[in-house]
C-alpha positions in Angstrom: 73.8 -29.1 11.8 77.5 -27.9 12.3 79.6 -30.2 14.3 80.1 -29.3 17.7 83.2 -28.6 19.7 84.3 -30.1 23.1 83.8 -26.4 24.3 80.2 -26.1 23.1 79.6 -29.7 25.0 81.2 -28.7 28.4 79.2 -25.3 28.2 76.0 -27.1 27.8 76.8 -29.6 30.5 77.3 -26.3 32.7 73.9 -24.9 31.7 72.3 -28.2 32.5 73.9 -28.1 36.1 75.5 -31.6 35.2 78.9 -32.7 37.0 81.2 -33.7 33.8 82.9 -35.9 36.6 80.4 -38.3 36.8 79.8 -38.8 33.3 81.5 -40.8 30.9 84.2 -38.5 28.9 82.9 -39.7 25.6 80.1 -37.7 24.2 77.6 -38.7 21.7 76.3 -35.5 19.2 73.4 -36.8 17.4 71.8 -35.1 14.4 68.9 -36.3 12.5 69.9 -38.1 8.9 68.1 -35.9 6.3 66.0 -39.0 5.3 65.1 -40.3 9.0 61.4 -40.2 9.6 58.8 -42.2 11.3 57.6 -45.5 9.9 60.5 -46.3 7.9 61.6 -49.1 10.3 59.3 -51.2 12.5 60.6 -52.5 15.9 59.9 -56.2 16.8 60.6 -57.4 20.4 61.6 -61.0 20.9 62.1 -63.2 23.7 65.6 -65.2 23.7 64.8 -68.1 22.1 63.1 -66.3 19.1 66.2 -64.1 18.7 68.5 -67.3 18.8 66.2 -69.3 16.1 66.6 -65.7 13.7 70.5 -65.4 14.3 70.9 -69.3 13.2 69.1 -68.4 10.3 65.6 -69.5 10.7 62.8 -67.2 9.5 59.8 -65.7 11.5 56.6 -65.4 9.1 53.6 -62.8 9.5 50.4 -64.7 8.6 46.9 -63.7 8.4 44.4 -62.4 5.7 43.4 -59.0 5.1 40.6 -59.4 7.4 42.5 -61.2 10.2 44.3 -60.0 13.0 48.1 -60.7 12.1 50.1 -63.1 14.1 53.7 -64.2 13.8 54.9 -67.6 13.4 58.2 -69.2 14.0 58.6 -72.8 12.9 56.6 -74.4 15.8 54.8 -71.4 17.5 52.5 -68.8 16.9 52.4 -65.2 18.5 49.8 -62.7 18.8 51.2 -59.3 17.7 50.3 -56.1 19.8 51.5 -52.7 19.3 53.1 -51.2 22.6 53.5 -47.3 22.4 56.1 -45.8 24.4 56.6 -42.5 26.0 60.2 -42.0 25.0 61.2 -41.7 21.4 63.4 -44.8 20.2 66.3 -43.6 18.1 68.0 -45.7 15.6 71.8 -45.3 15.5 73.9 -47.3 13.3 77.3 -48.1 14.9 76.0 -46.8 18.4 78.4 -47.2 20.8 77.0 -48.4 24.6 78.5 -47.4 27.9 80.0 -50.9 28.6 81.8 -50.7 25.1 83.0 -46.8 26.1 84.3 -47.8 29.3 86.3 -50.8 28.0 87.9 -48.6 25.5 88.1 -45.4 27.4 91.2 -43.6 25.9 90.3 -43.4 22.4 86.9 -41.8 22.6 86.2 -38.0 22.9 83.4 -36.6 21.1 81.3 -38.9 18.8 79.3 -37.7 16.3 76.6 -40.1 15.2 73.8 -39.6 12.6 70.1 -41.0 13.6 68.8 -43.1 10.8 65.2 -43.1 11.9 62.8 -43.3 15.0 59.7 -44.7 16.0 57.0 -44.1 19.3 56.2 -47.8 19.4 57.2 -51.2 19.0 55.5 -54.8 18.0 55.3 -56.9 21.1 54.6 -60.6 20.9 52.3 -62.9 23.3 52.5 -66.5 22.6 48.7 -67.7 21.5 47.0 -70.6 20.4 47.1 -71.4 16.5 44.2 -70.4 15.1 43.6 -73.7 13.5 39.6 -73.9 13.3 39.9 -72.9 9.5 41.9 -75.6 8.5 39.0 -78.2 9.0 36.5 -75.7 7.4 38.7 -75.1 4.3 39.4 -79.2 4.0 35.5 -79.7 4.9 34.6 -77.4 1.3 35.3 -80.9 -0.5 35.4 -83.9 1.5 36.9 -86.7 -0.2 34.1 -89.3 -1.3 36.2 -91.8 -2.7 37.8 -92.8 -6.2 34.1 -93.3 -7.8 32.9 -90.0 -6.9 31.6 -88.1 -9.7 32.0 -84.6 -7.9 36.1 -85.1 -7.8 36.2 -86.2 -11.6 34.1 -83.4 -13.0 34.0 -80.3 -11.1 37.2 -78.0 -10.2 37.0 -78.2 -6.2 38.8 -76.3 -3.8 42.0 -78.3 -3.5 44.9 -77.3 -0.9 48.9 -78.0 -1.0 50.7 -77.8 2.2 51.9 -74.6 0.6 48.5 -73.3 0.5 47.4 -73.9 4.1 50.8 -72.4 5.1 49.5 -69.2 3.6 45.8 -69.2 4.4 46.0 -70.8 8.1 47.4 -68.4 11.0 49.7 -71.3 12.9 53.2 -72.6 12.5 54.3 -75.4 10.0 54.6 -77.8 12.9 51.2 -76.7 14.2 49.3 -77.2 11.1 51.0 -80.6 10.3 50.1 -81.8 13.5 46.3 -80.4 13.4 46.4 -82.4 10.0 47.1 -85.5 12.0 44.8 -84.9 14.6 41.8 -84.4 12.1 42.6 -87.6 9.9 43.6 -85.5 7.0 45.4 -87.4 4.2 47.3 -86.3 1.2 45.7 -87.4 -2.2 47.5 -86.7 -5.5 49.4 -83.9 -3.5 46.3 -82.1 -1.8 45.3 -82.6 1.6 41.9 -83.7 1.9 39.3 -84.9 4.7 37.0 -88.2 4.1 33.6 -87.6 4.0 32.1 -89.1 7.1 29.9 -92.0 5.1 33.1 -92.9 3.1 35.2 -93.2 6.0 32.6 -95.4 7.9 32.3 -97.5 4.9 36.3 -98.1 5.2 36.3 -98.4 8.8 33.5 -101.2 8.5 35.6 -103.2 5.8 38.4 -103.1 8.1 36.6 -104.4 11.0 34.6 -106.9 9.3 37.7 -108.5 8.2 39.3 -108.4 11.4 36.0 -110.2 13.0 35.9 -112.7 10.0 39.7 -113.5 10.4 39.3 -114.0 14.2 42.4 -111.4 14.7 43.2 -109.9 17.9 42.7 -106.0 17.7 46.2 -105.5 19.1 47.6 -107.4 16.1 45.8 -106.4 12.5 48.5 -107.5 9.9 48.8 -104.6 6.9 49.9 -106.9 4.3 46.9 -109.1 4.5 44.5 -106.3 5.1 45.8 -104.6 1.8 45.9 -108.1 -0.1 42.3 -108.9 1.2 40.3 -105.3 0.6 42.3 -104.0 -2.1 39.8 -104.9 -4.8 37.1 -103.4 -2.7 38.9 -99.8 -2.4 42.4 -97.9 -3.1 45.1 -99.7 -0.9 46.1 -96.3 0.1 42.6 -95.5 1.5 42.7 -98.8 3.4 46.1 -97.9 5.3 44.8 -94.4 6.1 41.7 -96.2 7.9 44.3 -98.4 9.6 46.6 -95.3 10.4 43.4 -93.3 11.6 42.1 -95.8 14.0 45.1 -97.7 15.1 49.0 -97.6 16.1 51.4 -98.7 13.6 54.3 -100.9 14.7 56.7 -103.5 13.1 57.3 -106.7 15.0 60.6 -108.7 15.1 60.2 -110.4 11.4 59.7 -107.0 10.0 56.1 -107.2 9.6 54.0 -104.3 9.8 50.7 -104.6 12.2 48.5 -102.2 13.8 46.9 -102.0 17.3 43.5 -100.9 16.9 42.3 -97.8 19.2 38.9 -99.0 20.7 37.9 -95.5 22.1 38.6 -94.1 18.7 36.4 -96.7 17.0 33.6 -96.9 19.3 33.5 -93.1 19.4 33.1 -92.9 15.3 30.1 -95.4 15.4 28.5 -93.4 18.1 28.6 -90.3 16.1 27.5 -92.6 13.0 24.2 -93.4 15.2 23.6 -89.8 16.5 24.5 -88.2 13.3 20.7 -88.2 11.9 18.8 -88.2 15.1 18.3 -84.9 16.9 17.6 -86.4 20.4 18.2 -90.5 20.9 16.9 -91.9 24.2 19.9 -92.6 26.4 19.4 -96.5 27.3 18.1 -97.5 23.9 21.2 -95.5 22.4 23.6 -97.5 24.4 21.8 -100.7 23.5 22.2 -100.1 20.0 25.5 -98.7 19.9 27.1 -101.7 21.9 25.5 -103.9 19.4 27.0 -101.8 16.1 30.9 -101.6 17.7 33.0 -104.9 16.6 33.0 -108.2 18.8 35.3 -107.8 21.8 34.9 -103.8 21.9 33.0 -102.2 24.9 31.3 -99.2 24.2 31.5 -96.5 27.1 30.0 -93.1 27.5 33.3 -91.5 28.3 34.6 -92.3 24.8 32.2 -89.3 23.8 34.0 -86.5 25.1 33.5 -83.5 23.3 31.0 -85.4 20.8 27.9 -85.9 22.7 26.0 -84.5 25.5 23.8 -86.2 27.8 20.6 -84.6 29.1 20.0 -86.0 32.5 16.9 -83.6 33.3 15.0 -84.9 30.5 12.7 -88.0 31.2 13.7 -90.6 29.7 17.4 -89.0 29.7 18.6 -88.4 26.0 21.6 -88.0 24.3 22.7 -85.6 21.1 25.6 -84.6 19.4 27.5 -81.7 20.5 31.0 -81.7 18.6 33.8 -79.4 20.0 35.0 -78.6 16.8 32.0 -77.0 15.5 32.0 -74.5 18.3 33.7 -71.2 17.9 37.2 -70.4 18.3 36.9 -67.2 20.3 36.7 -67.7 24.1 33.7 -65.4 24.6 31.8 -66.5 21.7 32.5 -70.4 22.4 31.2 -70.0 25.9 27.9 -67.6 24.5 27.2 -70.4 22.5 27.6 -73.2 25.2 24.9 -71.2 27.2 22.8 -71.0 24.5 22.7 -75.0 24.4 22.4 -75.1 27.7 21.6 -72.4 30.6 23.7 -74.2 33.7 26.6 -76.7 33.3 28.6 -78.8 35.8 32.3 -78.9 35.4 32.1 -82.2 34.4 30.0 -81.7 31.4 31.8 -78.3 30.3 35.1 -79.4 30.6 35.5 -81.0 27.1 34.0 -78.3 25.4 36.4 -75.5 26.7 39.6 -77.7 27.5 40.9 -76.9 24.3 40.7 -72.9 25.0 43.2 -73.1 27.8 46.1 -71.4 27.3 49.9 -72.8 28.2 49.3 -73.2 31.9 45.8 -72.2 32.1 43.3 -74.6 33.9 39.7 -74.8 32.9 39.0 -73.6 36.5 40.6 -70.5 35.4 38.6 -69.7 32.5 35.4 -70.7 34.3 36.1 -68.1 36.6 36.5 -65.7 33.7 33.6 -66.4 31.6 30.9 -67.9 34.2 29.5 -67.5 37.5 29.1 -70.5 39.7 25.9 -71.4 42.1 24.8 -74.8 43.4 21.9 -76.5 42.6 20.8 -79.5 44.6 24.2 -79.8 46.2 26.2 -79.6 42.8 27.9 -76.8 41.5 26.7 -75.6 38.5 28.0 -72.6 35.8 26.1 -70.1 34.2 27.1 -66.9 32.1 28.4 -63.8 33.5 26.6 -61.6 31.4 23.4 -61.6 29.2 24.1 -63.9 26.1 23.4 -62.1 22.8 
């Protein structure tokens, strides 16, 4: 439209019964640019920290495949994206002057003619969320690494994933993905991330523990160099080193020699998994006996090493133990609880905690999750939890 004059502005104020004395002298006259329309731009609301990262030159990435809810990732955090509708139309005005700017520079303004470049009725809101990492293990388990002699690796074209591939497929930030690769003991073989096939991993662990035993080394001081020299003829040296890294903590002594302090809990846990893998249920006392005989000399097998790996059934006579791995359960909260209540109708907090701990958001407690998804009752003086809703 045509440019408004001051007289027209004053007349409009009078019609609107507004007192010009209460308003700033400068007036914005707005008109729509011919190409202004909805859907041209998206608004994203950022917390100050993320805003600073962007301004410092970092980038934010939206991740997800066609069938997944989009998430936004910074270099180390993941956010859910939700559309927030507004009742007021939001206008985009390039070079818009705020009241603060106008106040600072009162003299020079009277009427400011501004063009609206676009508008929107909603904006994206970010909410920090747990990275969706379940898929990472699933992808790598499509083709676990069975060792250098594996026929499968030489003949078939198997699914191989580089860091780049994982970044495009997994809904998590780069730091969260790299950390998770460490957690699941993945290793890089010829540039691709792989998980070792369980029996092959056990074979490697067995070589290492037998060597420790025959050399009578202290479990807190296993020398890397000797391990590689002694076992290098049996398996690739990088696999031996990977096993030491997976089951131990690396350190360098004063003379510059590399040693490993072996992790007793992790080794005992792996051996328990090997024993339970092929049994549906195992008599608990028999299992404990076999397990203690199977772990390396000088290690103590304890049931609390099996949190999130195996579950003891105290109601059966005799008591039994069976494999139940937290990583095999669904990632979604409600589905996770449904699958747990399918396995067992009533849980004690001690038993269920290892299976829901990973669902806790930043400052959330296990208790808060239980309140939301379960109801409690008392059974023989013990507090137990069952499902709040019928399980589909």
